[in-house]
C-alpha positions as semicolon CSV with decimal commas, in nm:
position;residue;x (nm);y (nm);z (nm)
1;X;0,002;0,005;0,001
2;X;0,100;0,365;-0,023
3;X;0,306;0,480;0,267
4;X;0,229;0,736;0,530
5;X;0,326;1,029;0,318
6;X;-0,002;1,007;0,134
7;X;-0,296;1,069;0,380
8;X;-0,562;0,829;0,260
9;X;-0,857;0,994;0,434
10;X;-0,766;1,343;0,321
11;X;-0,716;1,231;-0,043
12;X;-1,035;1,030;-0,029
13;X;-1,246;1,309;0,101
14;X;-1,155;1,524;-0,181
15;X;-1,089;1,301;-0,475
16;X;-1,332;1,013;-0,415
17;X;-1,635;1,233;-0,377
18;X;-1,708;1,171;-0,010
19;X;-2,014;1,399;-0,039
20;X;-2,129;1,554;0,289
21;X;-1,782;1,551;0,455
22;X;-1,601;1,883;0,490
23;X;-1,307;1,930;0,276
24;X;-0,985;2,001;0,464
25;X;-0,830;2,345;0,455
26;X;-0,487;2,197;0,413
27;X;-0,368;1,875;0,253
28;X;0,006;1,938;0,219
29;X;-0,004;2,083;-0,125
30;X;0,314;2,242;-0,236
31;X;0,193;2,554;-0,419
32;X;-0,096;2,803;-0,436
33;X;-0,196;2,676;-0,774
34;X;-0,234;2,324;-0,640
35;X;-0,430;2,465;-0,346
36;X;-0,672;2,621;-0,596
37;X;-0,697;2,300;-0,776
38;X;-0,791;2,107;-0,469
39;X;-1,033;2,376;-0,358
40;X;-1,204;2,348;-0,694
41;X;-1,240;1,976;-0,672
42;X;-1,384;2,008;-0,324
43;X;-1,647;2,238;-0,455
44;X;-1,730;2,020;-0,756
45;X;-1,753;1,716;-0,527
46;X;-1,997;1,885;-0,289
47;X;-2,242;1,972;-0,566
48;X;-2,210;1,635;-0,749
49;X;-2,466;1,381;-0,685
50;X;-2,359;1,117;-0,427
51;X;-2,216;0,806;-0,569
52;X;-1,995;0,518;-0,446
53;X;-1,618;0,584;-0,480
54;X;-1,320;0,423;-0,643
55;X;-1,096;0,421;-0,346
56;X;-0,886;0,236;-0,083
57;X;-1,017;-0,079;0,093
58;X;-0,904;0,069;0,420
59;X;-1,147;0,356;0,371
60;X;-1,437;0,096;0,351
61;X;-1,575;0,243;0,033
62;X;-1,829;0,055;-0,168
63;X;-1,782;-0,037;-0,526
64;X;-1,981;0,175;-0,780
65;X;-2,339;0,063;-0,807
66;X;-2,439;0,269;-1,109
67;X;-2,461;0,125;-1,451
68;X;-2,426;0,331;-1,765
69;X;-2,775;0,448;-1,881
70;X;-2,727;0,273;-2,218
71;X;-2,468;0,157;-2,462
72;X;-2,395;0,513;-2,566
73;X;-2,100;0,468;-2,794
74;X;-2,067;0,255;-3,114
75;X;-1,766;0,015;-3,079
76;X;-1,552;-0,062;-3,379
77;X;-1,398;-0,400;-3,344
78;X;-1,095;-0,299;-3,546
79;X;-0,771;-0,328;-3,369
80;X;-0,540;-0,031;-3,323
81;X;-0,225;0,019;-3,533
82;X;-0,013;-0,278;-3,618
83;X;0,246;-0,342;-3,347
84;X;0,601;-0,469;-3,403
85;X;0,614;-0,629;-3,054
86;X;0,401;-0,937;-3,017
87;X;0,439;-0,923;-2,636
88;X;0,319;-0,551;-2,617
89;X;0,004;-0,456;-2,423
90;X;-0,148;-0,313;-2,746
91;X;-0,480;-0,145;-2,803
92;X;-0,769;-0,393;-2,801
93;X;-1,039;-0,200;-2,982
94;X;-1,159;0,134;-3,110
95;X;-1,470;0,303;-2,957
96;X;-1,631;0,576;-3,153
97;X;-1,821;0,846;-2,963
98;X;-2,081;1,080;-3,103
99;X;-2,241;1,373;-2,922
100;X;-2,582;1,272;-3,066
101;X;-2,569;0,961;-2,845
102;X;-2,274;1,025;-2,614
103;X;-2,291;1,391;-2,511
104;X;-2,092;1,340;-2,189
105;X;-1,929;1,049;-2,004
106;X;-1,745;0,982;-1,679
107;X;-1,905;0,888;-1,345
108;X;-1,704;1,145;-1,148
109;X;-1,916;1,413;-1,307
110;X;-2,206;1,260;-1,497
111;X;-2,457;0,969;-1,440
112;X;-2,323;0,771;-1,736
113;X;-1,990;0,656;-1,878
114;X;-1,853;0,463;-2,171
115;X;-1,982;0,106;-2,230
116;X;-1,668;-0,075;-2,132
117;X;-1,643;-0,436;-2,045
118;X;-1,485;-0,564;-1,725
119;X;-1,108;-0,488;-1,726
120;X;-1,127;-0,242;-2,014
121;X;-0,970;0,101;-1,963
122;X;-0,941;0,432;-2,156
123;X;-0,626;0,624;-2,088
124;X;-0,656;1,004;-2,095
125;X;-0,396;1,280;-2,024
126;X;-0,458;1,644;-1,940
127;X;-0,284;1,981;-1,943
128;X;-0,001;1,930;-2,196
129;X;0,187;1,925;-2,408
130;X;0,504;1,990;-2,198
131;X;0,841;1,901;-2,371
132;X;1,002;1,751;-2,053
133;X;0,724;1,505;-1,978
134;X;0,488;1,464;-2,272
135;X;0,768;1,313;-2,486
136;X;0,823;1,057;-2,215
137;X;0,460;0,972;-2,202
138;X;0,443;0,930;-2,579
139;X;0,748;0,704;-2,577
140;X;0,602;0,483;-2,301
141;X;0,279;0,447;-2,500
142;X;0,456;0,369;-2,817
143;X;0,669;0,106;-2,661
144;X;0,352;-0,083;-2,567
145;X;0,165;0,007;-2,887
146;X;-0,105;0,178;-2,672
147;X;-0,330;0,465;-2,791
148;X;-0,460;0,733;-2,557
149;X;-0,648;1,059;-2,565
150;X;-0,473;1,395;-2,481
151;X;-0,681;1,686;-2,361
152;X;-0,447;1,970;-2,447
153;X;-0,438;2,327;-2,329
154;X;-0,462;2,559;-2,631
155;X;-0,172;2,793;-2,543
156;X;0,050;2,487;-2,506
157;X;-0,068;2,352;-2,838
158;X;0,008;2,687;-2,993
159;X;0,367;2,683;-2,855
160;X;0,437;2,321;-2,935
161;X;0,237;2,225;-3,246
162;X;0,486;1,958;-3,350
163;X;0,394;1,760;-3,031
164;X;0,026;1,753;-3,135
165;X;0,130;1,632;-3,480
166;X;0,334;1,364;-3,306
167;X;0,037;1,254;-3,103
168;X;-0,180;1,225;-3,417
169;X;0,091;1,046;-3,611
170;X;0,124;0,793;-3,332
171;X;-0,258;0,725;-3,348
172;X;-0,368;0,914;-3,039
173;X;-0,680;1,130;-3,010
174;X;-0,679;1,504;-2,931
175;X;-0,930;1,677;-2,713
176;X;-0,959;2,038;-2,609
177;X;-0,892;2,150;-2,253
178;X;-0,962;2,520;-2,315
179;X;-0,712;2,786;-2,411
180;X;-0,588;2,892;-2,061
181;X;-0,725;2,637;-1,819
182;X;-0,967;2,860;-1,626
183;X;-1,249;2,766;-1,388
184;X;-1,526;2,813;-1,641
185;X;-1,807;2,804;-1,394
186;X;-1,665;3,114;-1,226
187;X;-1,658;3,347;-1,530
188;X;-1,928;3,482;-1,756
189;X;-2,073;3,249;-2,016
190;X;-1,944;3,460;-2,306
191;X;-1,595;3,465;-2,168
192;X;-1,606;3,090;-2,096
193;X;-1,710;3,010;-2,451
194;X;-1,441;3,244;-2,589
195;X;-1,177;3,052;-2,391
196;X;-1,320;2,718;-2,512
197;X;-1,331;2,828;-2,875
198;X;-0,980;2,975;-2,860
199;X;-0,864;2,634;-2,740
200;X;-1,029;2,459;-3,029
201;X;-0,887;2,705;-3,270
202;X;-0,538;2,657;-3,135
203;X;-0,564;2,282;-3,149
204;X;-0,695;2,280;-3,501
205;X;-0,420;2,526;-3,610
206;X;-0,157;2,309;-3,457
207;X;-0,283;2,006;-3,657
208;X;-0,326;2,195;-3,980
209;X;-0,324;2,128;-4,269
210;X;-0,339;1,753;-4,221
211;X;-0,624;1,734;-3,959
212;X;-0,836;2,046;-3,974
213;X;-1,149;2,054;-3,758
214;X;-1,103;1,701;-3,619
215;X;-1,093;1,794;-3,243
216;X;-1,444;1,713;-3,115
217;X;-1,363;1,604;-2,757
218;X;-1,360;1,830;-2,460
219;X;-1,277;1,819;-2,081
220;X;-1,353;2,088;-1,842
221;X;-1,066;2,214;-1,630
222;X;-1,127;2,099;-1,272
223;X;-1,446;1,933;-1,411
224;X;-1,613;2,274;-1,343
225;X;-1,897;2,268;-1,592
226;X;-2,228;2,449;-1,606
227;X;-2,554;2,337;-1,763
228;X;-2,538;2,617;-2,020
229;X;-2,182;2,533;-2,133
230;X;-2,268;2,160;-2,146
231;X;-2,570;2,229;-2,364
232;X;-2,373;2,456;-2,595
233;X;-2,098;2,190;-2,651
234;X;-2,360;1,916;-2,712
235;X;-2,533;2,131;-2,970
236;X;-2,203;2,166;-3,151
237;X;-2,140;1,797;-3,167
238;X;-1,868;1,796;-2,895
239;X;-1,841;1,503;-2,657
240;X;-1,752;1,611;-2,296
241;X;-1,526;1,377;-2,100
242;X;-1,512;1,342;-1,723
243;X;-1,339;1,046;-1,568
244;X;-1,425;0,731;-1,379
245;X;-1,106;0,720;-1,169
246;X;-0,782;0,912;-1,143
247;X;-0,430;0,886;-0,991
248;X;-0,444;1,221;-0,798
249;X;-0,118;1,299;-0,975
250;X;-0,155;1,670;-0,917
251;X;-0,039;1,588;-0,565
252;X;0,329;1,560;-0,474
253;X;0,420;1,194;-0,466
254;X;0,675;0,950;-0,594
255;X;0,625;0,733;-0,903
256;X;0,591;0,424;-0,680
257;X;0,328;0,592;-0,460
258;X;0,129;0,699;-0,759
259;X;0,147;0,347;-0,909
260;X;0,022;0,190;-0,589
261;X;-0,254;0,451;-0,550
262;X;-0,371;0,406;-0,914
263;X;-0,352;0,021;-0,920
264;X;-0,545;0,009;-0,592
265;X;-0,822;0,226;-0,738
266;X;-0,838;0,031;-1,056
267;X;-0,858;-0,297;-0,873
268;X;-1,173;-0,171;-0,705
269;X;-1,324;-0,001;-1,018
270;X;-1,219;-0,287;-1,253
271;X;-1,272;-0,065;-1,563
272;X;-1,315;0,292;-1,671
273;X;-1,188;0,619;-1,801
274;X;-0,860;0,697;-1,625
275;X;-0,739;1,058;-1,578
276;X;-0,365;1,134;-1,572
277;X;-0,152;1,438;-1,644
278;X;0,124;1,432;-1,910
279;X;0,271;1,738;-1,738
280;X;0,380;1,549;-1,423
281;X;0,724;1,402;-1,407
282;X;0,617;1,135;-1,155
283;X;0,347;1,022;-1,396
284;X;0,586;1,001;-1,684
285;X;0,820;0,795;-1,470
286;X;0,529;0,572;-1,338
287;X;0,362;0,506;-1,674
288;X;0,576;0,221;-1,798
289;X;0,520;0,025;-1,485
290;X;0,153;0,096;-1,499
291;X;0,129;-0,035;-1,849
292;X;0,310;-0,351;-1,743
293;X;0,058;-0,391;-1,459
294;X;-0,225;-0,368;-1,711
295;X;-0,074;-0,639;-1,930
296;X;0,017;-0,870;-1,642
297;X;-0,330;-0,842;-1,492
298;X;-0,535;-0,895;-1,797
299;X;-0,652;-0,542;-1,863
300;X;-0,736;-0,421;-2,217
301;X;-0,688;-0,067;-2,350
302;X;-0,972;0,089;-2,548
303;X;-0,910;0,385;-2,776
304;X;-1,176;0,651;-2,801
305;X;-1,216;0,848;-3,124
306;X;-1,483;1,111;-3,225
307;X;-1,733;1,012;-3,490
308;X;-1,606;1,080;-3,846
309;X;-1,239;1,089;-3,757
310;X;-1,154;0,773;-3,939
311;X;-0,917;0,666;-3,661
312;X;-0,856;0,294;-3,625
313;X;-0,793;0,240;-3,997
314;X;-0,460;0,157;-4,157
315;X;-0,324;0,375;-4,440
316;X;-0,491;0,135;-4,682
317;X;-0,826;0,211;-4,528
318;X;-0,872;-0,144;-4,391
319;X;-0,901;-0,222;-4,019
320;X;-0,559;-0,249;-3,868
321;X;-0,452;-0,558;-3,677
322;X;-0,253;-0,583;-3,360
Protein backbone atom coordinates (compact mmCIF):
# COMPACT_ATOMS: atom_id res chain seq x y z
CA UNK A 1 0.00 0.00 0.00
CA UNK A 2 1.00 3.65 -0.29
CA UNK A 3 3.09 4.73 2.67
CA UNK A 4 2.26 7.33 5.28
CA UNK A 5 3.27 10.31 3.17
CA UNK A 6 -0.07 10.09 1.41
CA UNK A 7 -2.95 10.71 3.78
CA UNK A 8 -5.62 8.31 2.59
CA UNK A 9 -8.55 9.95 4.35
CA UNK A 10 -7.68 13.42 3.19
CA UNK A 11 -7.16 12.34 -0.40
CA UNK A 12 -10.32 10.27 -0.27
CA UNK A 13 -12.49 13.07 1.08
CA UNK A 14 -11.54 15.29 -1.82
CA UNK A 15 -10.95 13.00 -4.73
CA UNK A 16 -13.31 10.14 -4.13
CA UNK A 17 -16.40 12.37 -3.75
CA UNK A 18 -17.08 11.71 -0.08
CA UNK A 19 -20.11 13.97 -0.36
CA UNK A 20 -21.26 15.53 2.88
CA UNK A 21 -17.86 15.47 4.54
CA UNK A 22 -16.06 18.81 4.93
CA UNK A 23 -13.08 19.33 2.69
CA UNK A 24 -9.88 20.01 4.64
CA UNK A 25 -8.31 23.45 4.53
CA UNK A 26 -4.83 22.00 4.12
CA UNK A 27 -3.66 18.77 2.56
CA UNK A 28 0.05 19.36 2.21
CA UNK A 29 -0.05 20.88 -1.26
CA UNK A 30 3.17 22.47 -2.35
CA UNK A 31 1.92 25.55 -4.21
CA UNK A 32 -0.98 28.04 -4.31
CA UNK A 33 -1.95 26.73 -7.76
CA UNK A 34 -2.37 23.23 -6.41
CA UNK A 35 -4.30 24.62 -3.46
CA UNK A 36 -6.69 26.26 -5.94
CA UNK A 37 -6.95 22.97 -7.80
CA UNK A 38 -7.89 21.07 -4.64
CA UNK A 39 -10.39 23.73 -3.56
CA UNK A 40 -12.04 23.49 -6.96
CA UNK A 41 -12.36 19.73 -6.73
CA UNK A 42 -13.85 20.03 -3.24
CA UNK A 43 -16.49 22.40 -4.54
CA UNK A 44 -17.29 20.23 -7.55
CA UNK A 45 -17.52 17.16 -5.30
CA UNK A 46 -19.95 18.86 -2.92
CA UNK A 47 -22.39 19.74 -5.68
CA UNK A 48 -22.09 16.40 -7.46
CA UNK A 49 -24.70 13.79 -6.82
CA UNK A 50 -23.59 11.19 -4.25
CA UNK A 51 -22.15 8.04 -5.68
CA UNK A 52 -19.92 5.22 -4.47
CA UNK A 53 -16.22 5.83 -4.83
CA UNK A 54 -13.23 4.21 -6.42
CA UNK A 55 -10.94 4.23 -3.39
CA UNK A 56 -8.90 2.33 -0.84
CA UNK A 57 -10.15 -0.78 0.91
CA UNK A 58 -9.07 0.68 4.24
CA UNK A 59 -11.55 3.51 3.70
CA UNK A 60 -14.39 0.95 3.54
CA UNK A 61 -15.75 2.46 0.34
CA UNK A 62 -18.29 0.55 -1.69
CA UNK A 63 -17.81 -0.37 -5.30
CA UNK A 64 -19.75 1.75 -7.82
CA UNK A 65 -23.34 0.60 -8.11
CA UNK A 66 -24.37 2.71 -11.05
CA UNK A 67 -24.62 1.26 -14.52
CA UNK A 68 -24.33 3.32 -17.67
CA UNK A 69 -27.77 4.47 -18.83
CA UNK A 70 -27.31 2.73 -22.16
CA UNK A 71 -24.71 1.57 -24.60
CA UNK A 72 -23.97 5.11 -25.66
CA UNK A 73 -21.05 4.64 -27.98
CA UNK A 74 -20.66 2.51 -31.06
CA UNK A 75 -17.69 0.14 -30.82
CA UNK A 76 -15.52 -0.60 -33.81
CA UNK A 77 -13.96 -4.01 -33.41
CA UNK A 78 -10.97 -3.00 -35.46
CA UNK A 79 -7.67 -3.30 -33.69
CA UNK A 80 -5.41 -0.32 -33.27
CA UNK A 81 -2.27 0.21 -35.32
CA UNK A 82 -0.10 -2.78 -36.18
CA UNK A 83 2.48 -3.42 -33.47
CA UNK A 84 6.02 -4.71 -34.06
CA UNK A 85 6.12 -6.26 -30.59
CA UNK A 86 3.98 -9.39 -30.19
CA UNK A 87 4.37 -9.18 -26.40
CA UNK A 88 3.18 -5.56 -26.16
CA UNK A 89 0.02 -4.55 -24.29
CA UNK A 90 -1.45 -3.10 -27.48
CA UNK A 91 -4.81 -1.43 -28.02
CA UNK A 92 -7.66 -3.93 -27.99
CA UNK A 93 -10.35 -2.01 -29.83
CA UNK A 94 -11.57 1.38 -31.06
CA UNK A 95 -14.67 3.00 -29.55
CA UNK A 96 -16.35 5.77 -31.55
CA UNK A 97 -18.26 8.43 -29.61
CA UNK A 98 -20.82 10.83 -31.02
CA UNK A 99 -22.44 13.76 -29.21
CA UNK A 100 -25.83 12.69 -30.60
CA UNK A 101 -25.73 9.58 -28.43
CA UNK A 102 -22.76 10.24 -26.13
CA UNK A 103 -22.89 13.91 -25.11
CA UNK A 104 -20.94 13.43 -21.88
CA UNK A 105 -19.27 10.54 -20.06
CA UNK A 106 -17.45 9.84 -16.80
CA UNK A 107 -19.04 8.89 -13.48
CA UNK A 108 -17.05 11.43 -11.49
CA UNK A 109 -19.16 14.17 -13.08
CA UNK A 110 -22.06 12.57 -14.94
CA UNK A 111 -24.56 9.73 -14.41
CA UNK A 112 -23.24 7.71 -17.36
CA UNK A 113 -19.92 6.59 -18.77
CA UNK A 114 -18.55 4.61 -21.70
CA UNK A 115 -19.84 1.05 -22.30
CA UNK A 116 -16.65 -0.72 -21.27
CA UNK A 117 -16.40 -4.40 -20.47
CA UNK A 118 -14.81 -5.67 -17.28
CA UNK A 119 -11.07 -4.89 -17.26
CA UNK A 120 -11.27 -2.41 -20.14
CA UNK A 121 -9.69 1.01 -19.61
CA UNK A 122 -9.43 4.27 -21.54
CA UNK A 123 -6.26 6.28 -20.89
CA UNK A 124 -6.55 10.07 -20.92
CA UNK A 125 -3.97 12.77 -20.23
CA UNK A 126 -4.61 16.43 -19.38
CA UNK A 127 -2.83 19.82 -19.44
CA UNK A 128 -0.04 19.23 -21.96
CA UNK A 129 1.87 19.24 -24.03
CA UNK A 130 5.03 19.90 -22.03
CA UNK A 131 8.38 19.00 -23.65
CA UNK A 132 10.05 17.51 -20.58
CA UNK A 133 7.27 15.06 -19.77
CA UNK A 134 4.88 14.61 -22.71
CA UNK A 135 7.66 13.14 -24.82
CA UNK A 136 8.30 10.49 -22.17
CA UNK A 137 4.59 9.70 -21.98
CA UNK A 138 4.42 9.27 -25.75
CA UNK A 139 7.51 7.04 -25.73
CA UNK A 140 6.03 4.79 -23.05
CA UNK A 141 2.76 4.45 -24.97
CA UNK A 142 4.58 3.73 -28.23
CA UNK A 143 6.71 1.06 -26.58
CA UNK A 144 3.53 -0.84 -25.66
CA UNK A 145 1.57 0.06 -28.83
CA UNK A 146 -1.06 1.81 -26.73
CA UNK A 147 -3.29 4.64 -27.92
CA UNK A 148 -4.59 7.32 -25.57
CA UNK A 149 -6.48 10.63 -25.61
CA UNK A 150 -4.72 13.92 -24.81
CA UNK A 151 -6.79 16.87 -23.61
CA UNK A 152 -4.43 19.70 -24.45
CA UNK A 153 -4.37 23.31 -23.28
CA UNK A 154 -4.61 25.61 -26.30
CA UNK A 155 -1.74 27.93 -25.41
CA UNK A 156 0.52 24.89 -25.02
CA UNK A 157 -0.66 23.53 -28.36
CA UNK A 158 0.11 26.86 -29.99
CA UNK A 159 3.64 26.82 -28.54
CA UNK A 160 4.32 23.18 -29.39
CA UNK A 161 2.34 22.27 -32.52
CA UNK A 162 4.85 19.57 -33.47
CA UNK A 163 3.93 17.62 -30.33
CA UNK A 164 0.26 17.52 -31.35
CA UNK A 165 1.29 16.34 -34.79
CA UNK A 166 3.35 13.61 -33.13
CA UNK A 167 0.36 12.55 -31.04
CA UNK A 168 -1.83 12.22 -34.13
CA UNK A 169 0.93 10.51 -36.10
CA UNK A 170 1.20 7.93 -33.31
CA UNK A 171 -2.56 7.30 -33.47
CA UNK A 172 -3.69 9.17 -30.37
CA UNK A 173 -6.84 11.29 -30.10
CA UNK A 174 -6.77 15.01 -29.30
CA UNK A 175 -9.29 16.78 -27.09
CA UNK A 176 -9.64 20.43 -26.10
CA UNK A 177 -8.93 21.48 -22.50
CA UNK A 178 -9.61 25.21 -23.13
CA UNK A 179 -7.09 27.88 -24.09
CA UNK A 180 -5.91 28.94 -20.61
CA UNK A 181 -7.27 26.33 -18.14
CA UNK A 182 -9.67 28.62 -16.23
CA UNK A 183 -12.48 27.64 -13.88
CA UNK A 184 -15.22 28.09 -16.43
CA UNK A 185 -18.07 28.06 -13.93
CA UNK A 186 -16.65 31.17 -12.26
CA UNK A 187 -16.59 33.42 -15.30
CA UNK A 188 -19.30 34.83 -17.54
CA UNK A 189 -20.71 32.48 -20.16
CA UNK A 190 -19.43 34.56 -23.09
CA UNK A 191 -15.91 34.64 -21.66
CA UNK A 192 -16.04 30.91 -20.94
CA UNK A 193 -17.12 30.13 -24.50
CA UNK A 194 -14.42 32.43 -25.86
CA UNK A 195 -11.75 30.52 -23.94
CA UNK A 196 -13.18 27.19 -25.10
CA UNK A 197 -13.32 28.34 -28.72
CA UNK A 198 -9.81 29.76 -28.59
CA UNK A 199 -8.63 26.36 -27.38
CA UNK A 200 -10.35 24.56 -30.25
CA UNK A 201 -8.86 27.05 -32.73
CA UNK A 202 -5.35 26.58 -31.33
CA UNK A 203 -5.64 22.79 -31.47
CA UNK A 204 -6.94 22.83 -35.04
CA UNK A 205 -4.22 25.28 -36.10
CA UNK A 206 -1.54 23.07 -34.56
CA UNK A 207 -2.82 20.08 -36.53
CA UNK A 208 -3.27 21.97 -39.82
CA UNK A 209 -3.21 21.29 -42.66
CA UNK A 210 -3.42 17.53 -42.18
CA UNK A 211 -6.23 17.31 -39.59
CA UNK A 212 -8.42 20.45 -39.77
CA UNK A 213 -11.51 20.54 -37.57
CA UNK A 214 -11.01 17.05 -36.11
CA UNK A 215 -10.92 18.00 -32.42
CA UNK A 216 -14.43 17.11 -31.19
CA UNK A 217 -13.68 16.05 -27.60
CA UNK A 218 -13.56 18.35 -24.56
CA UNK A 219 -12.79 18.16 -20.86
CA UNK A 220 -13.56 20.94 -18.40
CA UNK A 221 -10.62 22.12 -16.30
CA UNK A 222 -11.26 21.02 -12.71
CA UNK A 223 -14.45 19.35 -14.07
CA UNK A 224 -16.10 22.74 -13.38
CA UNK A 225 -18.96 22.66 -15.91
CA UNK A 226 -22.27 24.52 -16.09
CA UNK A 227 -25.56 23.37 -17.64
CA UNK A 228 -25.39 26.17 -20.21
CA UNK A 229 -21.87 25.28 -21.33
CA UNK A 230 -22.71 21.57 -21.49
CA UNK A 231 -25.75 22.30 -23.65
CA UNK A 232 -23.71 24.53 -25.94
CA UNK A 233 -21.03 21.90 -26.48
CA UNK A 234 -23.60 19.18 -27.11
CA UNK A 235 -25.34 21.35 -29.70
CA UNK A 236 -22.02 21.70 -31.52
CA UNK A 237 -21.36 17.96 -31.63
CA UNK A 238 -18.66 17.97 -28.94
CA UNK A 239 -18.40 15.02 -26.54
CA UNK A 240 -17.53 16.10 -22.98
CA UNK A 241 -15.27 13.78 -20.99
CA UNK A 242 -15.18 13.43 -17.25
CA UNK A 243 -13.41 10.45 -15.68
CA UNK A 244 -14.24 7.28 -13.78
CA UNK A 245 -11.05 7.22 -11.71
CA UNK A 246 -7.80 9.12 -11.40
CA UNK A 247 -4.31 8.89 -9.95
CA UNK A 248 -4.47 12.19 -8.00
CA UNK A 249 -1.18 12.98 -9.73
CA UNK A 250 -1.59 16.71 -9.11
CA UNK A 251 -0.42 15.88 -5.57
CA UNK A 252 3.27 15.61 -4.73
CA UNK A 253 4.20 11.92 -4.65
CA UNK A 254 6.78 9.47 -5.93
CA UNK A 255 6.21 7.33 -9.02
CA UNK A 256 5.88 4.26 -6.80
CA UNK A 257 3.28 5.94 -4.61
CA UNK A 258 1.31 6.97 -7.67
CA UNK A 259 1.49 3.45 -9.10
CA UNK A 260 0.22 1.89 -5.88
CA UNK A 261 -2.53 4.48 -5.55
CA UNK A 262 -3.73 4.04 -9.13
CA UNK A 263 -3.58 0.25 -9.19
CA UNK A 264 -5.48 0.06 -5.90
CA UNK A 265 -8.24 2.24 -7.30
CA UNK A 266 -8.36 0.32 -10.55
CA UNK A 267 -8.56 -3.00 -8.71
CA UNK A 268 -11.75 -1.70 -7.07
CA UNK A 269 -13.23 -0.04 -10.16
CA UNK A 270 -12.15 -2.85 -12.54
CA UNK A 271 -12.67 -0.64 -15.60
CA UNK A 272 -13.16 2.94 -16.69
CA UNK A 273 -11.84 6.23 -18.03
CA UNK A 274 -8.56 6.98 -16.24
CA UNK A 275 -7.41 10.58 -15.77
CA UNK A 276 -3.66 11.31 -15.71
CA UNK A 277 -1.55 14.40 -16.46
CA UNK A 278 1.22 14.32 -19.05
CA UNK A 279 2.75 17.40 -17.39
CA UNK A 280 3.77 15.51 -14.24
CA UNK A 281 7.26 14.02 -14.01
CA UNK A 282 6.17 11.33 -11.55
CA UNK A 283 3.41 10.26 -13.94
CA UNK A 284 5.87 10.04 -16.83
CA UNK A 285 8.16 7.91 -14.66
CA UNK A 286 5.28 5.75 -13.41
CA UNK A 287 3.59 5.03 -16.74
CA UNK A 288 5.82 2.18 -18.04
CA UNK A 289 5.23 0.23 -14.82
CA UNK A 290 1.49 0.92 -14.97
CA UNK A 291 1.29 -0.37 -18.54
CA UNK A 292 3.13 -3.51 -17.42
CA UNK A 293 0.60 -3.88 -14.60
CA UNK A 294 -2.27 -3.67 -17.08
CA UNK A 295 -0.69 -6.32 -19.27
CA UNK A 296 0.18 -8.68 -16.42
CA UNK A 297 -3.28 -8.43 -14.89
CA UNK A 298 -5.35 -8.97 -18.02
CA UNK A 299 -6.57 -5.42 -18.67
CA UNK A 300 -7.36 -4.21 -22.19
CA UNK A 301 -6.88 -0.68 -23.51
CA UNK A 302 -9.73 0.85 -25.50
CA UNK A 303 -9.02 3.85 -27.73
CA UNK A 304 -11.75 6.50 -28.03
CA UNK A 305 -12.22 8.50 -31.22
CA UNK A 306 -14.83 11.09 -32.24
CA UNK A 307 -17.31 10.12 -34.92
CA UNK A 308 -16.10 10.76 -38.44
CA UNK A 309 -12.41 10.88 -37.54
CA UNK A 310 -11.53 7.71 -39.42
CA UNK A 311 -9.21 6.63 -36.63
CA UNK A 312 -8.54 2.95 -36.23
CA UNK A 313 -7.91 2.42 -39.95
CA UNK A 314 -4.62 1.58 -41.54
CA UNK A 315 -3.23 3.74 -44.40
CA UNK A 316 -4.92 1.33 -46.81
CA UNK A 317 -8.31 2.10 -45.27
CA UNK A 318 -8.69 -1.43 -43.91
CA UNK A 319 -9.04 -2.20 -40.21
CA UNK A 320 -5.57 -2.48 -38.74
CA UNK A 321 -4.58 -5.54 -36.76
CA UNK A 322 -2.53 -5.84 -33.61
